[in-house]
Backbone as JSON, one array per atom type, in Angstrom:
{
  "sequence": "MTIGLLSSVAAVFYGGTVSILALTATFARRRTLRREARSTLAVLVPGRAVESLGADGTTAGHGG",
  "N": [[-53.23, 24.04, 50.41], [-55.83, 25.86, 51.71], [-58.24, 27.75, 49.65], [-59.19, 29.98, 51.28], [-57.68, 30.18, 53.37], [-54.94, 30.94, 51.84], [-56.2, 33.31, 51.04], [-56.94, 34.65, 53.71], [-54.08, 34.83, 54.2], [-53.36, 36.86, 52.22], [-54.75, 38.74, 53.0], [-53.84, 39.85, 55.15], [-51.58, 40.46, 54.56], [-51.69, 42.62, 52.61], [-53.01, 44.47, 54.53], [-51.1, 44.73, 56.47], [-48.71, 45.96, 54.94], [-50.56, 48.41, 53.93], [-50.73, 49.64, 56.2], [-48.38, 50.26, 57.51], [-47.18, 51.9, 55.08], [-48.95, 53.92, 55.36], [-48.16, 54.72, 58.21], [-45.28, 55.39, 57.83], [-45.9, 57.94, 55.71], [-47.48, 59.79, 57.61], [-45.59, 60.22, 59.54], [-43.01, 60.06, 58.78], [-39.83, 61.5, 58.59], [-38.23, 62.71, 57.03], [-39.19, 64.78, 53.8], [-39.59, 63.53, 51.3], [-39.54, 61.41, 51.74], [-41.96, 61.13, 52.73], [-43.76, 62.04, 50.89], [-43.19, 59.6, 48.88], [-44.44, 57.3, 50.17], [-47.21, 58.47, 50.05], [-48.04, 58.52, 47.48], [-47.35, 55.68, 46.61], [-49.26, 54.26, 48.48], [-51.74, 56.01, 47.31], [-51.75, 54.18, 45.23], [-52.62, 51.79, 45.82], [-54.6, 51.79, 47.56], [-57.11, 52.61, 46.12], [-59.66, 54.95, 44.95], [-58.84, 57.37, 46.52], [-58.22, 60.29, 46.57], [-55.5, 62.13, 45.92], [-53.83, 64.97, 47.35], [-51.03, 66.89, 45.94], [-48.02, 69.55, 46.89], [-47.36, 71.92, 45.95], [-44.41, 74.09, 45.38], [-44.24, 76.12, 46.59], [-46.32, 75.08, 48.79], [-48.54, 75.8, 48.64], [-51.68, 73.86, 48.13], [-52.26, 72.1, 44.77], [-54.12, 71.45, 41.97], [-56.64, 72.38, 42.4], [-59.25, 74.4, 41.4], [-60.7, 77.72, 41.84]],
  "CA": [[-53.35, 25.24, 51.2], [-57.13, 26.01, 50.91], [-58.68, 29.2, 49.24], [-59.6, 30.68, 52.42], [-56.12, 30.67, 53.43], [-54.45, 32.49, 50.78], [-57.14, 34.75, 50.66], [-56.17, 35.52, 55.17], [-52.71, 35.66, 54.22], [-53.08, 37.97, 51.4], [-55.5, 40.2, 53.54], [-52.47, 40.0, 56.32], [-50.37, 41.08, 54.19], [-52.34, 43.7, 52.21], [-53.54, 45.38, 55.47], [-49.75, 45.48, 57.06], [-48.41, 47.31, 53.75], [-50.89, 49.75, 54.33], [-50.59, 50.2, 57.61], [-46.89, 50.45, 57.29], [-47.2, 52.69, 54.62], [-49.66, 55.24, 56.11], [-47.76, 55.17, 59.73], [-44.86, 56.25, 57.24], [-46.6, 58.98, 55.27], [-47.56, 60.51, 58.62], [-44.28, 60.1, 61.16], [-41.82, 60.23, 58.48], [-38.7, 63.06, 58.98], [-37.84, 63.56, 55.38], [-40.53, 64.91, 53.12], [-39.29, 63.2, 50.13], [-40.24, 59.96, 52.35], [-43.55, 60.83, 53.35], [-44.55, 61.59, 49.5], [-43.29, 58.49, 48.1], [-45.33, 56.11, 50.84], [-48.4, 58.55, 49.86], [-47.94, 57.94, 45.99], [-47.8, 54.25, 46.95], [-50.86, 54.68, 49.03], [-52.79, 56.05, 45.96], [-52.15, 53.24, 44.27], [-52.64, 50.79, 46.82], [-55.92, 52.29, 47.92], [-57.83, 53.09, 44.99], [-61.27, 55.91, 45.25], [-58.55, 58.19, 47.34], [-57.54, 61.52, 45.97], [-53.76, 62.85, 46.62], [-53.48, 66.52, 46.88], [-49.56, 67.25, 45.7], [-48.23, 70.25, 47.71], [-46.36, 73.13, 44.93], [-43.36, 74.21, 45.89], [-44.43, 76.96, 47.63], [-46.64, 74.98, 50.05], [-49.64, 75.38, 48.35], [-52.42, 72.71, 47.39], [-51.85, 71.89, 43.52], [-54.82, 70.63, 41.06], [-57.83, 72.67, 42.8], [-59.28, 75.41, 41.06], [-61.37, 78.22, 42.5]],
  "C": [[-54.88, 25.82, 50.59], [-56.7, 27.66, 50.31], [-58.63, 29.96, 50.22], [-58.28, 30.72, 53.62], [-55.28, 31.27, 53.22], [-54.65, 33.1, 50.94], [-56.98, 35.46, 52.12], [-55.2, 35.8, 54.67], [-52.46, 36.75, 53.17], [-53.39, 39.07, 52.08], [-54.4, 40.89, 54.97], [-51.47, 41.26, 55.58], [-50.39, 42.68, 53.56], [-52.22, 45.07, 53.42], [-51.7, 45.94, 56.38], [-48.94, 46.49, 56.3], [-49.0, 48.3, 54.1], [-50.71, 50.53, 55.13], [-49.17, 51.06, 57.9], [-46.75, 52.05, 56.46], [-48.04, 54.65, 55.42], [-49.13, 55.76, 57.53], [-45.88, 55.91, 58.66], [-45.52, 57.84, 56.23], [-46.84, 59.83, 56.12], [-46.8, 61.22, 59.28], [-43.3, 60.44, 60.17], [-40.77, 61.62, 58.36], [-38.4, 63.38, 57.93], [-38.81, 63.93, 54.86], [-40.51, 64.2, 52.18], [-40.25, 61.74, 50.92], [-41.77, 59.79, 52.38], [-44.55, 60.94, 51.99], [-44.01, 60.75, 48.89], [-44.46, 57.35, 48.95], [-46.82, 57.25, 50.53], [-48.86, 58.5, 48.72], [-48.23, 56.54, 46.08], [-49.19, 53.85, 47.58], [-52.01, 54.9, 48.05], [-52.55, 55.06, 45.45], [-52.75, 52.21, 44.46], [-54.21, 50.48, 47.17], [-57.08, 53.09, 46.62], [-59.09, 54.12, 45.92], [-60.4, 56.77, 46.03], [-57.97, 58.92, 46.36], [-56.26, 61.96, 46.29], [-53.9, 64.28, 45.88], [-51.79, 66.35, 47.11], [-49.42, 68.85, 46.51], [-47.3, 71.0, 46.24], [-45.26, 73.2, 46.12], [-43.04, 75.66, 46.91], [-45.53, 76.96, 48.88], [-48.14, 74.88, 50.22], [-50.37, 73.72, 47.6], [-52.6, 72.86, 45.72], [-53.7, 71.08, 43.04], [-56.51, 71.64, 41.9], [-58.8, 74.32, 42.36], [-61.0, 76.57, 41.8], [-63.01, 77.65, 42.17]]
}
């Protein structure tokens, strides 16, 4: 197996995983499933800030 083929397979697998997680984070019916998908995306896609919602529905971590 050549390194190019192996890299291509890894890229397709990574892209598919990120796509499924993005769809789950957007369209899942349960709030906990959406939250878990977003936290997993934050690990897989570096450089993206994730805003967490507090109990009252406001975003946390943004100071005035």
